[in-house]
Backbone and ligand atoms as CSV (ligand in chain L), in Angstrom:
chain,resi,resn,atom,element,x,y,z
A,1,MET,N,N,48.696,88.459,120.851
A,1,MET,CA,C,49.079,89.831,120.538
A,1,MET,C,C,50.650,89.888,120.243
A,2,SER,N,N,50.982,90.416,119.132
A,2,SER,CA,C,52.341,90.263,118.623
A,2,SER,C,C,53.213,91.470,119.073
A,3,SER,N,N,54.508,91.158,119.142
A,3,SER,CA,C,55.446,92.237,119.383
A,3,SER,C,C,55.530,93.202,118.179
A,4,GLU,N,N,55.204,92.664,117.002
A,4,GLU,CA,C,55.245,93.517,115.817
A,4,GLU,C,C,54.274,94.643,115.918
A,5,GLU,N,N,53.124,94.393,116.509
A,5,GLU,CA,C,52.101,95.387,116.725
A,5,GLU,C,C,52.627,96.518,117.594
A,6,LEU,N,N,53.379,96.087,118.629
A,6,LEU,CA,C,53.982,97.099,119.563
A,6,LEU,C,C,55.076,97.896,118.858
A,7,PHE,N,N,55.862,97.178,118.061
A,7,PHE,CA,C,56.889,97.875,117.255
A,7,PHE,C,C,56.247,98.901,116.363
A,8,THR,N,N,55.173,98.534,115.693
A,8,THR,CA,C,54.498,99.423,114.759
A,8,THR,C,C,54.051,100.724,115.440
A,9,ALA,N,N,53.565,100.534,116.668
A,9,ALA,CA,C,53.081,101.711,117.451
A,9,ALA,C,C,54.318,102.602,117.864
A,10,ALA,N,N,55.434,101.918,118.207
A,10,ALA,CA,C,56.624,102.684,118.613
A,10,ALA,C,C,57.173,103.462,117.398
A,11,LYS,N,N,57.156,102.817,116.277
A,11,LYS,CA,C,57.677,103.454,115.049
A,11,LYS,C,C,56.811,104.640,114.641
A,12,ALA,N,N,55.524,104.481,114.722
A,12,ALA,CA,C,54.599,105.616,114.406
A,12,ALA,C,C,54.831,106.753,115.371
A,13,ALA,N,N,55.091,106.403,116.614
A,13,ALA,CA,C,55.392,107.499,117.639
A,13,ALA,C,C,56.706,108.201,117.309
A,14,MET,N,N,57.696,107.406,116.880
A,14,MET,CA,C,58.981,108.037,116.452
A,14,MET,C,C,58.776,109.079,115.370
A,15,GLU,N,N,57.815,108.838,114.483
A,15,GLU,CA,C,57.622,109.790,113.380
A,15,GLU,C,C,57.071,111.145,113.942
A,16,ARG,N,N,56.602,111.140,115.169
A,16,ARG,CA,C,56.097,112.382,115.807
A,16,ARG,C,C,57.154,113.058,116.678
A,17,ALA,N,N,58.348,112.449,116.762
A,17,ALA,CA,C,59.352,113.016,117.683
A,17,ALA,C,C,59.618,114.470,117.444
A,18,TYR,N,N,59.795,115.176,118.522
A,18,TYR,CA,C,60.173,116.587,118.411
A,18,TYR,C,C,61.622,116.637,118.895
A,19,ALA,N,N,62.541,116.493,117.992
A,19,ALA,CA,C,63.994,116.329,118.346
A,19,ALA,C,C,64.809,117.233,117.441
A,20,PRO,N,N,64.547,118.567,117.415
A,20,PRO,CA,C,65.283,119.467,116.566
A,20,PRO,C,C,66.731,119.662,116.998
A,21,TYR,N,N,67.029,119.364,118.250
A,21,TYR,CA,C,68.375,119.677,118.754
A,21,TYR,C,C,69.310,118.453,118.604
A,22,SER,N,N,68.863,117.282,118.998
A,22,SER,CA,C,69.702,116.089,118.845
A,22,SER,C,C,69.561,115.473,117.473
A,23,ARG,N,N,68.447,115.753,116.804
A,23,ARG,CA,C,68.129,115.023,115.564
A,23,ARG,C,C,68.208,113.535,115.751
A,24,PHE,N,N,67.690,113.085,116.910
A,24,PHE,CA,C,67.701,111.650,117.240
A,24,PHE,C,C,66.304,111.270,117.668
A,25,PRO,N,N,65.442,111.020,116.681
A,25,PRO,CA,C,64.075,110.668,117.018
A,25,PRO,C,C,63.985,109.283,117.655
A,26,VAL,N,N,63.118,109.206,118.668
A,26,VAL,CA,C,62.885,107.961,119.404
A,26,VAL,C,C,61.371,107.721,119.558
A,27,GLY,N,N,60.956,106.512,119.450
A,27,GLY,CA,C,59.565,106.169,119.743
A,27,GLY,C,C,59.561,104.986,120.737
A,28,ALA,N,N,58.547,104.992,121.564
A,28,ALA,CA,C,58.353,103.905,122.534
A,28,ALA,C,C,56.891,103.528,122.579
A,29,ALA,N,N,56.631,102.257,122.824
A,29,ALA,CA,C,55.259,101.819,123.027
A,29,ALA,C,C,55.218,100.815,124.133
A,30,LEU,N,N,54.183,100.916,124.926
A,30,LEU,CA,C,54.008,100.059,126.109
A,30,LEU,C,C,52.709,99.273,125.897
A,31,ARG,N,N,52.740,97.980,126.279
A,31,ARG,CA,C,51.515,97.267,126.332
A,31,ARG,C,C,51.093,97.035,127.772
A,32,CYS,N,N,49.926,97.373,128.137
A,32,CYS,CA,C,49.443,97.149,129.511
A,32,CYS,C,C,48.972,95.748,129.676
A,33,ASP,N,N,48.863,95.338,130.921
A,33,ASP,CA,C,48.331,94.009,131.151
A,33,ASP,C,C,46.869,93.883,130.803
A,34,ASN,N,N,46.205,95.039,130.529
A,34,ASN,CA,C,44.836,94.963,130.026
A,34,ASN,C,C,44.758,94.933,128.536
A,35,GLY,N,N,45.941,94.913,127.878
A,35,GLY,CA,C,45.986,94.780,126.429
A,35,GLY,C,C,46.170,96.112,125.703
A,36,GLN,N,N,45.892,97.210,126.374
A,36,GLN,CA,C,45.990,98.497,125.698
A,36,GLN,C,C,47.445,98.876,125.376
A,37,ILE,N,N,47.581,99.606,124.281
A,37,ILE,CA,C,48.925,100.101,123.863
A,37,ILE,C,C,48.948,101.592,124.015
A,38,HIS,N,N,50.077,102.076,124.560
A,38,HIS,CA,C,50.250,103.519,124.715
A,38,HIS,C,C,51.637,103.835,124.181
A,39,ALA,N,N,51.755,104.892,123.367
A,39,ALA,CA,C,53.037,105.224,122.699
A,39,ALA,C,C,53.438,106.614,123.006
A,40,GLY,N,N,54.702,106.921,122.737
A,40,GLY,CA,C,55.207,108.256,122.942
A,40,GLY,C,C,56.500,108.496,122.220
A,41,CYS,N,N,56.832,109.790,122.014
A,41,CYS,CA,C,58.054,110.189,121.325
A,41,CYS,C,C,58.869,111.066,122.301
A,42,ASN,N,N,60.156,111.233,121.984
A,42,ASN,CA,C,60.929,112.247,122.744
A,42,ASN,C,C,60.532,113.678,122.399
A,43,ILE,N,N,60.552,114.515,123.334
A,43,ILE,CA,C,60.105,115.916,123.165
A,43,ILE,C,C,61.238,116.790,123.773
A,44,GLU,N,N,61.945,117.434,122.869
A,44,GLU,CA,C,63.097,118.257,123.320
A,44,GLU,C,C,62.734,119.705,123.530
A,45,ASN,N,N,63.652,120.442,124.073
A,45,ASN,CA,C,63.403,121.833,124.413
A,45,ASN,C,C,64.683,122.641,124.158
A,46,ALA,N,N,64.481,123.908,123.793
A,46,ALA,CA,C,65.615,124.824,123.624
A,46,ALA,C,C,66.489,124.898,124.867
A,47,SER,N,N,65.862,124.749,126.030
A,47,SER,CA,C,66.601,124.593,127.286
A,47,SER,C,C,66.863,123.091,127.416
A,48,TYR,N,N,67.977,122.619,126.884
A,48,TYR,CA,C,68.168,121.180,126.656
A,48,TYR,C,C,67.764,120.261,127.791
A,49,PRO,N,N,68.102,120.559,129.027
A,49,PRO,CA,C,67.737,119.574,130.084
A,49,PRO,C,C,66.250,119.417,130.333
A,50,GLU,N,N,65.449,120.358,129.729
A,50,GLU,CA,C,64.005,120.263,129.983
A,50,GLU,C,C,63.296,119.284,129.052
A,51,GLY,N,N,64.047,118.782,128.039
A,51,GLY,CA,C,63.468,117.802,127.193
A,51,GLY,C,C,63.252,116.446,127.858
A,52,TRP,N,N,62.527,115.549,127.248
A,52,TRP,CA,C,62.352,114.236,127.877
A,52,TRP,C,C,62.258,113.150,126.852
A,53,CYS,N,N,62.285,111.888,127.331
A,53,CYS,CA,C,62.424,110.728,126.470
A,53,CYS,C,C,61.081,110.189,126.041
A,54,ALA,N,N,61.135,109.402,125.000
A,54,ALA,CA,C,59.944,108.743,124.400
A,54,ALA,C,C,59.242,107.883,125.405
A,55,GLU,N,N,60.019,107.132,126.190
A,55,GLU,CA,C,59.402,106.239,127.190
A,55,GLU,C,C,58.576,107.027,128.203
A,56,THR,N,N,59.103,108.171,128.564
A,56,THR,CA,C,58.382,109.004,129.563
A,56,THR,C,C,57.090,109.557,129.005
A,57,THR,N,N,57.061,109.930,127.749
A,57,THR,CA,C,55.830,110.371,127.105
A,57,THR,C,C,54.799,109.211,127.089
A,58,ALA,N,N,55.276,108.011,126.752
A,58,ALA,CA,C,54.391,106.892,126.648
A,58,ALA,C,C,53.810,106.578,128.051
A,59,LEU,N,N,54.629,106.658,129.103
A,59,LEU,CA,C,54.116,106.425,130.457
A,59,LEU,C,C,53.063,107.430,130.817
A,60,GLY,N,N,53.268,108.675,130.447
A,60,GLY,CA,C,52.255,109.696,130.712
A,60,GLY,C,C,50.896,109.343,130.059
A,61,HIS,N,N,50.980,108.920,128.812
A,61,HIS,CA,C,49.748,108.520,128.110
A,61,HIS,C,C,49.078,107.357,128.845
A,62,MET,N,N,49.882,106.389,129.261
A,62,MET,CA,C,49.353,105.200,129.908
A,62,MET,C,C,48.639,105.584,131.239
A,63,VAL,N,N,49.302,106.377,132.040
A,63,VAL,CA,C,48.708,106.753,133.293
A,63,VAL,C,C,47.410,107.551,133.117
A,64,MET,N,N,47.402,108.424,132.145
A,64,MET,CA,C,46.217,109.244,131.911
A,64,MET,C,C,45.049,108.408,131.346
A,65,ALA,N,N,45.374,107.301,130.695
A,65,ALA,CA,C,44.357,106.388,130.142
A,65,ALA,C,C,43.898,105.391,131.195
A,66,GLY,N,N,44.476,105.466,132.378
A,66,GLY,CA,C,44.046,104.545,133.462
A,66,GLY,C,C,44.816,103.255,133.506
A,67,GLY,N,N,45.871,103.152,132.722
A,67,GLY,CA,C,46.676,101.941,132.719
A,67,GLY,C,C,47.458,101.814,134.007
A,68,LYS,N,N,47.647,100.577,134.442
A,68,LYS,CA,C,48.319,100.321,135.732
A,68,LYS,C,C,49.662,99.588,135.623
A,69,ARG,N,N,49.678,98.551,134.796
A,69,ARG,CA,C,50.858,97.678,134.734
A,69,ARG,C,C,51.300,97.492,133.296
A,70,VAL,N,N,52.593,97.529,133.099
A,70,VAL,CA,C,53.206,97.390,131.773
A,70,VAL,C,C,53.809,95.987,131.637
A,71,SER,N,N,53.334,95.259,130.612
A,71,SER,CA,C,53.858,93.927,130.410
A,71,SER,C,C,54.897,93.825,129.297
A,72,GLU,N,N,54.886,94.776,128.394
A,72,GLU,CA,C,55.821,94.772,127.256
A,72,GLU,C,C,56.179,96.221,126.922
A,73,VAL,N,N,57.428,96.398,126.522
A,73,VAL,CA,C,57.918,97.713,126.080
A,73,VAL,C,C,58.667,97.504,124.749
A,74,ALA,N,N,58.410,98.361,123.763
A,74,ALA,CA,C,59.232,98.398,122.556
A,74,ALA,C,C,59.746,99.813,122.392
A,75,VAL,N,N,61.049,99.908,121.999
A,75,VAL,CA,C,61.665,101.190,121.769
A,75,VAL,C,C,62.374,101.122,120.420
A,76,VAL,N,N,62.238,102.230,119.644
A,76,VAL,CA,C,62.882,102.267,118.346
A,76,VAL,C,C,63.513,103.670,118.104
A,77,ALA,N,N,64.730,103.674,117.519
A,77,ALA,CA,C,65.358,104.937,117.146
A,77,ALA,C,C,65.985,104.672,115.757
A,78,GLU,N,N,65.634,105.487,114.797
A,78,GLU,CA,C,66.133,105.223,113.446
A,78,GLU,C,C,67.641,105.261,113.293
A,79,LYS,N,N,68.305,105.936,114.223
A,79,LYS,CA,C,69.761,106.075,114.124
A,79,LYS,C,C,70.496,105.137,115.066
A,80,MET,N,N,69.768,104.288,115.777
A,80,MET,CA,C,70.428,103.365,116.702
A,80,MET,C,C,69.677,102.042,116.824
A,81,PRO,N,N,70.075,101.025,116.061
A,81,PRO,CA,C,69.454,99.732,116.236
A,81,PRO,C,C,69.621,99.253,117.645
A,82,LYS,N,N,68.628,98.589,118.211
A,82,LYS,CA,C,68.653,98.047,119.549
A,82,LYS,C,C,68.910,99.102,120.621
A,83,ILE,N,N,68.312,100.278,120.429
A,83,ILE,CA,C,68.452,101.345,121.459
A,83,ILE,C,C,67.865,100.743,122.726
A,84,MET,N,N,68.564,101.106,123.845
A,84,MET,CA,C,68.097,100.727,125.174
A,84,MET,C,C,67.469,101.929,125.885
A,85,PRO,N,N,66.482,101.729,126.672
A,85,PRO,CA,C,65.949,102.865,127.462
A,85,PRO,C,C,67.095,103.414,128.375
A,86,CYS,N,N,67.130,104.694,128.510
A,86,CYS,CA,C,68.167,105.312,129.353
A,86,CYS,C,C,67.869,104.917,130.782
A,87,GLY,N,N,68.895,105.193,131.649
A,87,GLY,CA,C,68.783,104.780,133.053
A,87,GLY,C,C,67.566,105.390,133.728
A,88,GLY,N,N,67.347,106.721,133.458
A,88,GLY,CA,C,66.173,107.368,134.084
A,88,GLY,C,C,64.861,106.731,133.663
A,89,CYS,N,N,64.797,106.382,132.378
A,89,CYS,CA,C,63.519,105.780,131.884
A,89,CYS,C,C,63.376,104.310,132.435
A,90,ARG,N,N,64.495,103.615,132.614
A,90,ARG,CA,C,64.364,102.308,133.223
A,90,ARG,C,C,63.770,102.459,134.668
A,91,GLN,N,N,64.258,103.433,135.362
A,91,GLN,CA,C,63.692,103.658,136.698
A,91,GLN,C,C,62.191,103.986,136.634
A,92,ARG,N,N,61.814,104.843,135.699
A,92,ARG,CA,C,60.393,105.239,135.582
A,92,ARG,C,C,59.590,104.020,135.185
A,93,LEU,N,N,60.054,103.276,134.231
A,93,LEU,CA,C,59.350,102.055,133.800
A,93,LEU,C,C,59.252,101.057,134.939
A,94,SER,N,N,60.251,100.937,135.748
A,94,SER,CA,C,60.277,99.948,136.804
A,94,SER,C,C,59.139,100.159,137.779
A,95,GLU,N,N,58.677,101.411,137.900
A,95,GLU,CA,C,57.558,101.712,138.774
A,95,GLU,C,C,56.274,100.928,138.341
A,96,PHE,N,N,56.156,100.584,137.065
A,96,PHE,CA,C,54.929,100.101,136.525
A,96,PHE,C,C,55.015,98.705,135.845
A,97,VAL,N,N,56.223,98.175,135.713
A,97,VAL,CA,C,56.320,96.909,134.976
A,97,VAL,C,C,55.864,95.735,135.811
A,98,THR,N,N,55.335,94.737,135.128
A,98,THR,CA,C,55.035,93.438,135.761
A,98,THR,C,C,56.368,92.700,136.012
A,99,ALA,N,N,56.344,91.724,136.925
A,99,ALA,CA,C,57.585,91.035,137.214
A,99,ALA,C,C,58.183,90.322,135.974
A,100,ASP,N,N,57.355,89.951,135.049
A,100,ASP,CA,C,57.845,89.227,133.855
A,100,ASP,C,C,57.787,90.062,132.614
A,101,ALA,N,N,57.842,91.404,132.767
A,101,ALA,CA,C,57.765,92.314,131.608
A,101,ALA,C,C,58.907,92.088,130.633
A,102,LYS,N,N,58.537,92.230,129.334
A,102,LYS,CA,C,59.569,92.070,128.274
A,102,LYS,C,C,59.935,93.416,127.678
A,103,LEU,N,N,61.157,93.482,127.187
A,103,LEU,CA,C,61.628,94.679,126.478
A,103,LEU,C,C,62.041,94.269,125.108
A,104,HIS,N,N,61.448,94.860,124.063
A,104,HIS,CA,C,61.721,94.546,122.695
A,104,HIS,C,C,62.686,95.546,122.113
A,105,LEU,N,N,63.827,95.065,121.681
A,105,LEU,CA,C,64.839,95.950,121.079
A,105,LEU,C,C,64.658,95.876,119.558
A,106,CYS,N,N,64.631,97.049,118.908
A,106,CYS,CA,C,64.188,97.128,117.524
A,106,CYS,C,C,65.239,97.824,116.640
A,107,ASP,N,N,65.100,97.560,115.342
A,107,ASP,CA,C,65.651,98.463,114.376
A,107,ASP,C,C,64.458,98.967,113.595
A,108,VAL,N,N,64.722,99.721,112.497
A,108,VAL,CA,C,63.569,100.343,111.791
A,108,VAL,C,C,62.667,99.336,111.094
A,109,ASN,N,N,63.119,98.098,111.017
A,109,ASN,CA,C,62.284,97.062,110.346
A,109,ASN,C,C,61.499,96.212,111.290
A,110,GLY,N,N,61.829,96.280,112.574
A,110,GLY,CA,C,61.074,95.442,113.506
A,110,GLY,C,C,61.837,95.047,114.760
A,111,VAL,N,N,61.287,94.139,115.480
A,111,VAL,CA,C,61.929,93.616,116.713
A,111,VAL,C,C,63.074,92.738,116.351
A,112,ILE,N,N,64.302,92.988,116.901
A,112,ILE,CA,C,65.399,92.101,116.624
A,112,ILE,C,C,65.955,91.338,117.853
A,113,GLU,N,N,65.489,91.773,119.016
A,113,GLU,CA,C,65.865,90.991,120.201
A,113,GLU,C,C,64.842,91.307,121.323
A,114,THR,N,N,64.528,90.295,122.072
A,114,THR,CA,C,63.588,90.497,123.214
A,114,THR,C,C,64.315,90.008,124.471
A,115,VAL,N,N,64.340,90.856,125.511
A,115,VAL,CA,C,64.980,90.537,126.752
A,115,VAL,C,C,63.960,90.816,127.918
A,116,SER,N,N,64.213,90.250,129.048
A,116,SER,CA,C,63.354,90.618,130.203
A,116,SER,C,C,63.713,91.988,130.713
A,117,PHE,N,N,62.708,92.716,131.122
A,117,PHE,CA,C,63.013,94.019,131.759
A,117,PHE,C,C,63.903,93.833,132.990
A,118,ALA,N,N,63.637,92.767,133.734
A,118,ALA,CA,C,64.372,92.534,135.004
A,118,ALA,C,C,65.871,92.389,134.709
A,119,SER,N,N,66.212,91.805,133.548
A,119,SER,CA,C,67.611,91.607,133.211
A,119,SER,C,C,68.349,92.897,132.955
A,120,VAL,N,N,67.651,93.954,132.527
A,120,VAL,CA,C,68.318,95.182,132.201
A,120,VAL,C,C,68.213,96.190,133.350
A,121,PHE,N,N,67.400,95.893,134.349
A,121,PHE,CA,C,67.257,96.825,135.480
A,121,PHE,C,C,67.033,96.050,136.772
A,122,PRO,N,N,68.059,95.300,137.186
A,122,PRO,CA,C,67.873,94.553,138.452
A,122,PRO,C,C,68.025,95.516,139.630
A,123,ARG,N,N,67.458,95.114,140.713
A,123,ARG,CA,C,67.610,95.879,141.982
A,123,ARG,C,C,67.264,97.340,141.865
A,124,ALA,N,N,66.088,97.619,141.260
A,124,ALA,CA,C,65.631,98.984,141.126
A,124,ALA,C,C,65.441,99.649,142.501
A,125,PHE,N,N,65.590,100.922,142.546
A,125,PHE,CA,C,65.176,101.631,143.783
A,125,PHE,C,C,63.708,101.492,143.901
A,126,ASP,N,N,63.222,101.087,145.045
A,126,ASP,CA,C,61.830,100.821,145.268
A,126,ASP,C,C,61.509,101.138,146.733
A,127,MET,N,N,60.537,102.016,146.941
A,127,MET,CA,C,60.148,102.410,148.277
A,127,MET,C,C,59.453,101.288,149.049
A,128,GLU,N,N,58.928,100.321,148.244
A,128,GLU,CA,C,58.225,99.164,148.898
A,128,GLU,C,C,58.818,97.924,148.441
A,129,PRO,N,N,60.062,97.598,148.796
A,129,PRO,CA,C,60.684,96.371,148.269
A,129,PRO,C,C,59.866,95.152,148.618
A,130,GLY,N,N,59.700,94.345,147.585
A,130,GLY,CA,C,58.969,93.102,147.780
A,130,GLY,C,C,57.450,93.256,147.691
A,131,ALA,N,N,56.973,94.484,147.573
A,131,ALA,CA,C,55.504,94.738,147.569
A,131,ALA,C,C,54.938,94.288,146.239
L,1,THU,N1,N,66.039,109.419,124.234
L,1,THU,C1,C,64.873,108.780,124.368
L,1,THU,O1,O,63.835,109.256,123.948
L,1,THU,N2,N,64.864,107.567,125.016
L,1,THU,C2,C,65.991,106.921,125.500
L,1,THU,O2,O,65.868,105.900,126.120
L,1,THU,C3,C,67.296,107.512,125.228
L,1,THU,C4,C,67.292,108.871,124.692
L,1,THU,C5,C,66.066,110.715,123.555
L,1,THU,C6,C,66.355,111.878,124.491
L,1,THU,C7,C,66.893,112.911,123.494
L,1,THU,O3,O,65.738,113.618,122.971
L,1,THU,C8,C,67.495,112.114,122.399
L,1,THU,O4,O,67.012,110.764,122.564
L,1,THU,C9,C,69.011,112.098,122.410
L,1,THU,O5,O,69.525,111.785,123.620
């Protein structure tokens, strides 16, 4: 299963972004350890702090589909090559990622760098450390 497939899902999600305030569309896609892909876009709100990120939408789709563990994440933003998940989304993702989860950094043409999730979010807050 290729990272390109995950990128394609993230990019398609970005096309659905509701970002009339920032004009900064973002798409994210997660691959579960069962192989399923779940994607999401950012969804903004006139009350600015009530909007949320693409990664958060994707996590909601995953949980509702019964997904448990995330083994790969791809994020894309047309205005920012190699966009990184924000700190809040790293914490949300950390709840579900496998120990060896990968993060694919993209531009609009595809994956341009792959890093481990652990390298970008070490020592996450965790109510059950070591569990
Ligand atoms: N955004 C995301 O969707 N994911 C991130 O990881 C960073 C930021 C969104 C939130 C907001 O709608 C827009 O990008 C500008 O901050």
